[in-house]
N, C-alpha and C positions, 0 to 999 in steps of 0.2 A: 416528246418521244412519240413516234408513230406506233399506234396499237394495231396488232395483227387482226384483232376482232373487228375493227372498223372497216377492214377489207374482206371480211368473211373468210379468213384463213384459219385453219385449225393450227394448233401449236406444232404438230408434226410437219405441216406444210411450211410454216415459217422457218422451222429448223432446216428443212430440206433446201429451201431457197437460200439460206445463209451459207450453205456449202459451196455456192458459186464464187465466193471470194477467195482469192489466192494472194497471200502476202509474202513478200520476200523475207528470208531469215534475217537479213541485215542489209543496210543500204549499200549501193555500189557508188563509190565516191560520195557525192552529196545528195543522192536522189534514191527514192524507193518507188518502184513502179508496182501498182496494185492492179490486179486483173479481176474482172467479173465476167463469167460466162455461164449461160444456162438456158434451158428451154422452159419458159415461164408461161403460166396461163394468164389471162387478162387481169384477173384480180391481183395476182402476184406482181405483174408488171406495174400496176398502179401503186402497189405497196412499195416496190423498189423506187419508183419515181418520187413518191412522197418522202422516202428516206433520203434520197439524194437532194431533194429540195431543202430538207432540214439540215443536212450537212452543209450545203452552200450558205445557209443563213448563219452559220457559225462564223463566217467571214475569216476563215483560216487561209493560210498560204497553201492553197490546194487547187489543182485544176485536173479535169478529167473529161474524157470523151467516151460516150456510149453509143454504139450503133444498135438500134432497135428495129427489128423486122418482124412483121406478123407472118404466120405460116403460109398464107396465100400470096404474100409479096405485094399486097395492096396498100399497106401502110408501112412505110419505111421512115424512121425518125432518127434524128441526131440529138442526143441529150448532151449538153455541155455545161460543166461546172468550171467557173473561173473566178477564184478569189472573191467569193461572196455573191456571185450571180449564177442563176440557173436558166438555161435556154432549152426550149423544146422546139426543134425545127423539123418540118417535114422535108424529107429528101425526095427529090424527083429523079427518076431514071428514064431515059429515053427508051431503054430496053430493060424489061423487068428481070431481076435476078432469077436464075434457074435454081430450083430446089433439087438437091441430089438425093436420090432414093437409096 
């Protein structure tokens, strides 16, 4: 289990970031789509990444894609989980995404 203390997160911060998960009430046909969205600080981003790496190590029938962007648009990443593997890929854009104020 990933410990919030190893990422210097207060318990209240860890609870806050857990609120980013949205789970469906029931599957639609044979699938359940889970969503995570949030504005995380760098420590919380590492905490989430470590949690996803632990989930992927469970080797479940599970796949997911996470788009991770820093607020300056300088580091855009793609995290992918696919039935036991975790990938962290840098995304390159010829045009930087614009932030909306």
